[in-house]
N, C-alpha and C positions, 0 to 999 in steps of 0.2 A: 355636812357630815365631815368630820376630821378625825379619823382613826389615829390612835396613838400607838407607836412602836409595833405596828403590825398585829395588835391583839384582835382587832375586828376581823381582819382577813383570816387569821388563824382560827378564830371562832367559827366563821362561816365554813372554812375548809373542814374542820372537825365535824361540823354539823352535816356536811355532805357525806363524809365518810360513814357516820353513824346511821344516817337515814337510809342508806342503801346497803343493808347488811349482806345480802347475797353476793352482790358485785364486789363489795369490800373483802368478803371472805375469800372469793376466788382470786382476786388480785393479790391479796396478802399471801395466799397459799402458793401462787405461782412464784412470787419473789422468794418465799420461804423455801420452796423446793430448790430453786436455783442456789440459794445461799447454803442450804444443808448439803446438797450434792457437791458443791464446790469445796466445802469443808472436809467432806469425806474423801474426795479425790485428793485434796492437798495432804491429808493425814496419811493416806495410802502412799502417795508419792514420797512424802518425807520419810515414811517407814522403809520404803524400798531403797531410797537414797542412803539412809542410815545403815541399812544392811550392806549395801555395796561399799560404802566408806569403811564400815567395820571390817570387811574382807581386806581392804587395802591396809588398814591400820594393824590388824592382828595377824594376817596370813601372808602378806607380801612385803618384799623389801621396798623401802621408799625411794632409795637411790641405789643404782648398781654401777660400780666402777670397774672398767675392764682395761686391758693393756693398751698402750698407745698404738697408733696406727703402725702396722708392720711388725709389731711384737706379738708373741704368742703367750708369754708369761710375764708376770710382774716380779722382778727381783728386788731384794732389799725392802720387802713389803712392810716390815715392822715400822720403818720410818714413815711409810705412807699411812699406816694405821694411826700413828701418833698425830700426823698432820690433819687427817680428815676428822678425827674425833675432836680436834681442837676447833673445828668450824662451828660457829654458833648455830644451835638448833639440833645438832647431832646427839642422839641419845646413846647409841651403841653401834658397833661395827663387827662384821664377821668376814674373815678371809677364807677362801675356799679354793680347792684345786679340783676341777670337774673334768670328766672325760666320758665319752661313750664307751659302753662295754656290753658284751653279750653275756647274759646270765643264763646258765643252764641248770636244770634240775630234772633228773629222771627222764631224759630225752626231750624235755620241753625247753625251748629257748625263747628269750625275749630281750630285745635291746632296751637298755635303760641308761640313765645318766648316773654314773658312779661319782658321788660327790664327797670329797674329802674335806672335813671340817673339824673345828674345835667345837665339841657339842655345847659347851657353855655359851660361846659366842653365837652359834647358830640358833640356839634356843631363844636368845634375846631378840632374834629377828623373826623367826617363824613359829615360835612357841610349840615346838614339836613335842616336848615332854607332856604338855597338856592335851595332846591329841593321840597319845599312845593307847592302842587297844590292848596290847600285851607287851611285856618286857620293859626294859629301861633304856632310854635313849643314850644316857651317859656311859653305857657299857662299851660303846664303840671305841672309847678312848684307849682301851687296852687290848692288844692283840688283833688278829684278823677277824673282825666281827662286823656285821652289817645290820642295819635297820632299814626296812623297806615299807612301802605303802600298801594299803589293803588291796587295791586293784591289781597291783603287780603280784602280790602274794596269791590272789585268787587265780590269776592266769597261769601261774607256775605250780599251783597246788602246794604252796609253802606254809609252814607253821614254825613257831619259835623252836629252835633246837636243830632244824634241818641245816645241812651243809650244801652250799651252792658253788658252782664254778663260774668265775668271771674271766673272760678272755676278750681279746681284740687284737687285730693285726698290729704287729710291732709293739705290743704291750706284753708284759710278763704275766702270763696267766697265773691265777691264784685261786685258792678255795677259801670261802668265807662262811662263818657260822652265823645264822640268823638269830639275833638276840632281841629283836623287837619288831613290832608291826604298828604303824601309825595310820590314822585316818583324819586328814585335814579337810576333806571335802573339796580339794583343789586338784589341779593336774599333777601335783607332786605325788599323789597316791599311786599314779600309774607309771610315772616316768623316772622317779628318783630312788636311788639306793644310797644310804648314808654310810660312810666309813670314816675312819680317822684320817687326818692329813698325812700321817706317816704311811698308812696303808695305800693311799692314793699315789703317793710319791714312789713307793716301791712298785706299784702296778705299772706306772708310766716310766719307771727308771729315771726319775728326775731328782734334782737336788732340792734345796730349800726355796721353792718357788710356789706361787699361786697364780691363778688366772682370773680371779674375781674378788672384789670387795663389795659387800652389801651393807647398806646403812639403814638404820632405823631412826626416825626423827621424832621430836616432841610434837611437831605440827606437820601433818602431811602436805599442807598447803605451801610449805616452805621448800618442797622438793626441787623445784626448778632453780631456786636460788642456790641451794646447796650443791646441786649438780653443776651449776656454772662455776662455783668455787672450786670443785674437784677438778673440773676441766682446766682451770687455771694452773693446776699443779702438773699438767702435762699428760693427763690420762683421759681416756674416753669415759664419759659419765652420762647416764640417762636417768631422768626422774621416772617415777612409777607411771606417769601419764603416757610416756613413750613406750614403756614395756607392756602396758595393759590398755591399749586403745579401746578394746571392747567395753571395758568398765567405764571409761570416759564417755564413749558413745552412748552407753546405756543411761548414764546420768543425764547427758545432754538431751537425748531424745525423749527420755521420760519427762524431764522438765518442760520440754517443748510441747509434747502432747498434752500434758496436764494444763499448762497455761492456755493452750488453744481450746481445749474442751471447756474450761471455765469461762473463757471469753464468749464462746458461742452460747453457752447456757445462760449467761447473764444477758446477752443480746436478745435472746428469745423472750426472757422475762421482761426486759425493757419494752419490747413491742407490745406485750400484754398491758403494761401500764399505759403506754401511749394510746392503745385502742380504747381502753376504759376512759381515759381523760378526754379523748376526742368525742366519744359518745356522750359523756357527761356534759360537755359543753352544749351539744345539741339538745340534750334533755333539759338543761337549765337556762335556755335562751330567755324565756319570759321572766324568770327570777332575776337574771342578770340585767334585763331591761329595767326592771323595777328599781334595782340598786342604782343604776345609772341615773334614772329619773329622780331619785331621792338625793342625788348629789355625789355619789361615789365616783372617784376618779378612775380612769382607765387603768392606771398603774395598780389600783387596789384590786381590780379584777384579775390582773396578771398575777399578783401575789397570792390571791385566793387559790388559784389552780396550781401554782407552783408549790404552795404550802401543802395542798391536798396530795400532790404527787409525792412530796417529801414524807408526809405522814404515812402513806401507803408503803413507801420504801422502808421507812424506819420500822414499822410494825412487821413487815415481811422479813427484814433483816434480823430483828430480835427473835421472832418465832423460828426463823431458819437456823439461828444459832443454837437454840434449844433442841430443835429437831436434829441438826447435824451432830451435836454432842451425843444425843441418844443413839443415833445411828453408828457413830464411832464406837461407843461403849458396847453396843450390841454386836458389832463385828469383832471387837476385841475379845468378847466373851466366848466366841466360837472356838472350840478346841479341836485340834487334830495333831497328828504326829508326822513331821516331814523334816527334811534336811535341805537347806538352801545356803549356798555359799559356804559350805563346810560347817554351818551352825545348825544345831537342832532347834526346830521351831515347833511350838505347840499352839500358836495362834497367829492370826494375820498380823504382819508387821505394821503397826500404826504408831505415829508420833503426833501427839496433840501439842500444837504450838499456840499458847494463849493469845499471842498477838494476832493470829489469823481471824479470831472472832470479831474484834472491833474493826479490823481492816475490811472484812467482807460485809459487815453491817454498813460501814461507810461507803463501800463500793455500791451496795444496793441502793442507798439513799441518793448517791450521785447519779447513778444510771436512771433512777426514777425521776429525779429532777430534770435530767436531759430529755427523758421520754415525755415528760409533761410540758416541756418548753413550748412546742408548737401549739398544742391545744390551748395552753394558757395565753399565748400570743393571739390566737384566733378569738378567744373570749374577750380579750381587751379591745378588739376592733369592732365589737358589736355596735350597731346603730340603735340607740334607745327606742326610737319610734317603732322601727320594724321588729325589734326584740319583744316589745310589749304585745305585738300581734302574734308572737310565737313563730315568726317566719324562720325557716331553717337557713335560708340563703342570705341572711343579713350580712352586710358588709361587702356583698358581691354584686349588688344591683339586681339580683334575681329574687322574685317573689315566691318561687317554688321550683319544683322540678320541671324542667323543659328539656325533653329528650332531643338529642342530636339526630341527624338523618340516619346515621349508622345504628344508633340505639333504637330508633323506631323499627328499623328492619329486623334487628335481633329480637325485639319484643314481639313483633308479628310472627316471626318464625317459631318462637317459643310458645305463643298462644295457640298456634296451630297444632302443637303437640299435646295440648290439654290445658285445662283451667289452672291447675296447680302449678304447672311448669311456667305458664305465662305470668302468674302473680310472682313466683320466685324470681323470674328474670327481671320483672319490673322492680322488685326490691333491690336486686343487685345493682342495676344500672342507675337507680335513683339515689342510692346511698354510696356515692363514689368513694368517700373517705373511708367508710367502714369496710367497703370492698377492698380498698387498697391495703388497709391494715391486715385484713384476713389473708389476702394473697401473699403479702410479704411474710406473715407469720408462717404460713404453710411453705412458702418458698425457702425460707431460712431453714426450717426443720428438715425438709427434703434435701436441701443443698448440703447441710451439715452431714447428713447420713451418707449421701453420695460421695462427698469428699472423704469422709472417714473410711467408708467401705472401699473406695477406689484406691486410696493410699495403702490401706491394709492389704488389699488383694494384690496391689503392685509389688509390695515388699515380699508377700508370700510367693508370688510368681518368680521373683528373682531368687528367693531362697530355694524353691523347688528346682529351678534351672541350675543354680550354682552348687547345690549339695545333693539333694535327693536324686536328681537325674544324673549325677556324676558318680553314683554308687548303685549297686544292685538293689532292687526292691525287696528281694528275698535272698537269704543265704542258707543253703543246705549244708550242714556240717556233720561230721561223724557222730555216732551215738556216744553217750557218756562212757568214758573209759578207753575209747579208741582215739587215735590221732589222725588216721587217714580213712578216706572212702576208697574201697577197692573196686567193686563192680560199678564204677561211676558211669559207664556208658549206658548200662541198663537203667540206672536211676535217671539219667538225663533224658532218655527216651520217654520214660513215664511222666516226667515233669512236663515235657513238651506237649503231652496230650491233655494237660489240665486246662480248663477254660480260662481264658484271659492271659495265658503265658505267650509272650511274643519273642523271647530270646532266652537261651540257656547256654551257660559257658562253664565247663569244668575248669577249676583253677588250682594251682599248687602255690600256696603262699607261705613264705618263710622269711626269717630275719637273719641278716648276716652283715658283712662289711664290704664296701667297695674301696679298692686300693688303686691309686694311680700316682706313680712317682712317689713323692713324699706325703701325699695327701691320703687320708683314710677317713671314711664317713660311714656311719651306720645306715643300713638300708632295709627296706622291705621289698623283697623280690616277688613277682607274680608270674608264674609260668602259665601261659595260655596258648590256645589255638586262635590266631588272629581272626579267622573266619567266624568263630563263635563269640569272641570278645567284642568285636566291632558292633554288631547289632545290640549287644547288651549295654554298652556304655557310650557308643558313638565316639570311639577313641580318636578317629582320624580328625574330628573337628577340633581336638585339643592338640594335635601334632603341629609343632612349629617347623620342624625339619624332618623330611623323610616320608616314606609311605609305610603305614602300620602293617600292611599285608606282607612286607618284606620279611617279617618274622617267620612266615611259613616256609621260606626258601633258605634261610640262613640259620643253621643250628647254633652258630657262635655269634649271633647278632643280638643287640639289646637296645631298648629305648629307655632313656633316663629322664627323670623329672628335671625341669630346667634349673631349679635352684640347687639340686644335687650336682648337676654338671658344673654350675658356677663354683660350688664349694670345692669340687675336685679339680677345678680348672682344666676340664677336659672338653674337647671339641668333637663333633661328629666325624667319624672316620678313624679316630684313635681308639686304642684298645685299653682295657682295664681288667683287673682281677676281681672276681666276685668270690668272697671267702665265706664259707660256712664251716666253722670250727676247723677241722683238719682237712677239709676238702676245698679245692680251688678250681674255678673254670675261668678261662680267658675269653672275654667277650669284646666285640667291636661295637662301638656306638653307631647305630644306624639312624638315630634321630632323637629329637627332644620332645617331651610332652609338657604342656602347661595346663593343668586342670584348674588352677586358681585356688587350690586348697593347700593344707599343710602337707599333703602327700607329695607335692612338688619337691620337697626337701629330702625325701627318702625313697621315691618310687623307682623301681627297675622292672621293666617288662622284658621277658625273655621267652623263648619257645618252651612249650610244656615239656617236651622230651628232654631238653637241656636241664630244666629245673629238676626233673625226675632223676637225671643222672647225678646232679649235685647233691640231692637229698639222699639218694642211694637206697630208697625203699621200694623200688620197682614201679610198676604201672599204677600209680595211685594219684589222688588229688586230695587236697585238704578242705576244699569247699566247692560248691556249685552255685554260681551266681545266676539269679533269675530276674528277668524284666517282665513287668505286667503292662497290659494296655492302660490300666489306671492304677497309679501307685496307692490310691486310697483303699484299694481292695486288698492290700498286702496282709493285714492282720488275719482276715478270713482265709486267704489262700495259704498262709503259713500254717494255720491250724489244720486245714484239710490235708496238705502235703505231709505234715508230720505224721498223721495217721496212716497215710498211704505208704510212705517210704520207711517208716520206723527209723528216721534219722532226725537229728536236732535241726529244727527249722525256725528261723527268726526273721522278722520283718524289719524294714528300715527304721521303724519306730523304736525298736529295741536297741539298735546300735547307733542311732542318731537321736538320742533322747532329748537333747537340748532343742533340736529342730522340731521334734514332735511336740514338746512342751510349748514352744513358741507358737506353732500353728494352732494348737488347742487353746492356749491362753488368749490369743487374739480373737478367736471365735467367741469365747466367753465375754471378753471385754466388749466386743461389738454388740452382743445381746444386751448387756447392761447399759451401754451407751445409747443404743436405739430405744430401749425402754424409757430411759431418762428423758430423751428428746421427745418421745411420744407423750409422756405424762405432762411435761411443761407446755408443749405446743397445744395439747388438748385443752389445758386450762386457759391458755391465751385465746383460742378460738371460741371456747365456751363462754368466756367473758364477753367477747364481742357479740356473740349471738344472743346472749341474755339481755344485753343492752338494746339490741335491735328489737327483741320481743317487747321489752318494756316501753319502747318508744312507739310501738305499733299496736298498743293495747286497744285503742279506739277503733283502728282499722280492722283488727281481728274481730272485735265485737260486731261491727257493721256487717262484715262478711257472714258471720254466724247468724245474725238477725235476718239476712237475706236468704238463708237456707244452706249455707256452707256447712258441711258435716265436720265434726271434730277430726275425723280421719283425714279430711282434706287439709285442714289447718296443719296437722302433723306433717303431712307430705310436703306442704309448701316450704316449711322451714328446713326439712331434711333435704329437699331438692335444691334449696338455696345454697346449702353448704356443699352439696355434691357438685353443683355447677361450677363452684369455685375451685374444686379439686384439680380439674384438668389443667387450667392455666397455672395453678399453683405448682403442680408437679412439673410442668414444662419449665417454669421459671426456676424452680429449685434445681432441676437437672442442669440447666445452663450455669447457674451460680456455682453449684457443686463442682462441675467440670472445670470452670475457670479457676476457682479457688484451689482445687486439688492440683492442677497443673502448676500453679504459681508456688504452692508449698513444696511440691516435688522438686521444682527447679531451685528454690532458694532455701529450703529447710535443711536441717542437719541430717547426717547419715543415719541409716536405720540399723537393723539388727546385724551385729558382726560387721563385716566389710560391705554389707549390702546397702546401697544408697536408696533414698526414698524415690519411688517411681509411682506413677498413676496409671492404673489399668481400668478402662471403662468398657464393659461389655454391653451390647444392645439390650440384653435382658435386664441390666441394671436400670435403664430408663423405664422399662415397663414396670419393674418392681417399684420404682419411685412414684409413678403415677398411681399404682394400686395402693401404695402406702398413703398417698395424699387422700385418696378416696376413703380409705378406712379411717384415717385420722379425722377428716371432716365429718364423716358419718357419726363416729363415736362422740366427737365434741358437740355435735348438734342434737344428740338424742335427748338430753335433759331439757334444754331450752325449747325444743320442738314439742316435747310432751307437756311442758308447762304451758305453752301457748294453747295447745289443744284442750286444756282443762279450764280455760278461762270462762267465767260466767258472762254471757253476752250483755246483760243489763249493766252489770258492774263495769264491764270493759268499756261500754259506750259512755258511761257516766264519768 
């Protein structure tokens, strides 16, 4: 026999594939699921990344230039504009003069960034004119006019045509007419008020100066190069990556998770192919012996099984591409209305990259070839004489199964538990390779889930500790139309009686300015009773210097956020002025607070009575903070207290929407991911079990001829799968724990500033074992039912 060009081996491989339709269908389906899910994940990831990149391209400056070290303004800026616009890759530039200002309207006050710009230049960077809800952005060019964001307008109750007061210590107060409201879907909507450059200079009493130049590029990937060129001109310059690290992290972490998910999905599918190929070698022992006896070379046998694995991978890849395209189109056809990144979306963001389809098909073929390598090598080592006898242990010197001492003890133990258990145990320990493949398949599935769940829970725990637990779980605020809560002590007492409430703190929150020597910064001051605020937020744990309880004894003391103290260049023991419009109080810095949030740049804690004196509205508070024993109960508690108090009540989910969305989204992603792993792993285990049933047809027939009931046959194969679940769950838990800790140690940062961490609870191990039991039981149902329906006469024949 001298096959030419592999045609003989390919013919035999295709014959094997076609002769076992059920096993082929399951194997191809497992690979197809892996490819289709990988394509859908990639399209979702590409869509999300395109959305994030779109935010950078359309809504954010690509490079920001600021004054040189030690300078506060940029003089002779027109020459700078000429030089930076001459840098290769720069599309447009916008000069601005920005300053903090307190904006007041009908007794309401809010600190904002008053940004003086040339509207045409600014529009080329931020495209504000395309985000206008009402009014005209270009109107700010003439006179004292202002355009503000939607969130700022909502907080102050503003509409086009209203007049507002803008003031700040050491600035020339002015009144401005609102001529437009914009909605970009970015932080600009809450923090920025646009005026002309002339108006900003009059407000600050400055000459022809600016303090920032922002650039828009043709290619955002050139931002670091352009920033370096701007720094060479003697100014500070930062690319968008430095100014928006959360977007960079989102892109990096998203790509990391996507690649990791696809890797494990493909690995599980590869184990399915390996299990099928291994069982096929055992099933085709006699046929392989005949081929060897007829003159086939061992390399021909190797190629037969390699080709067979490749054919299964190719069929699975092609079917998976079609299935993945259908899934992407189905997801893309789902319609809804929402806003993400300042863009109105009516469908899930999906990007189909045609190159992904051949890439994943090729990946499926390569993984299938790798998975079939060992079974193919094993087939090539068959001994022709022993193979013709149909011996399974060929090539090893073993004529059949000979249990070890430990295996005999285990078998005896299982037989003592019942006939079916004993037979199932004998099947497991006699088919070591099939058992190994099943254990690895279950272990990988459980390990992936534990790794994913542990990492997700770890990040979630860090977020809860870093954000939710550093803010009240509930905020009780005045009813609509009112600015303060008057009988707040009565309300606080009623809140304390509500089930689940562990701390209640009346607070007077306002916005003003802190002035120390030549430095002035906008602040948010919070007047509190330290005895009530401490159990609410555990403030002392965030104190770097001082004792928070000192606020109770010093009417003129205050605690400052650490970044605010750095900006003011003030130290503990020194005094500063807290300014609220025309009122001023002198406060001594008693300590510094570091919460690790943006509040560190604006936070001032002071005694409640001092804050009330500053506001001048009597014995009132603006909100009541509430802490619950379980923050997840906040929505229900907010609804109950709103009815009881007749006050506006909101939970942390309402004023920390990004965090709430993250927590909820992660839960949904986990469900999808677990379902995906369950489906693929079930196919892999079902494949192995079906092959085991097909190899034991005669044995099943003999047992039934000797009186075994069909129910006993069914239980034997179900027990066989369930007996593998416990070690599979333990193996998966160990693998998941090790992999999770490695990824947490060496993976990229997670949500916001939160690093990847791994949190494993004892319950997770229990759940993993239960998952393994359920997975094996479900995967073994069809093969076990098929075995119980065999006809004894045909089975023996």
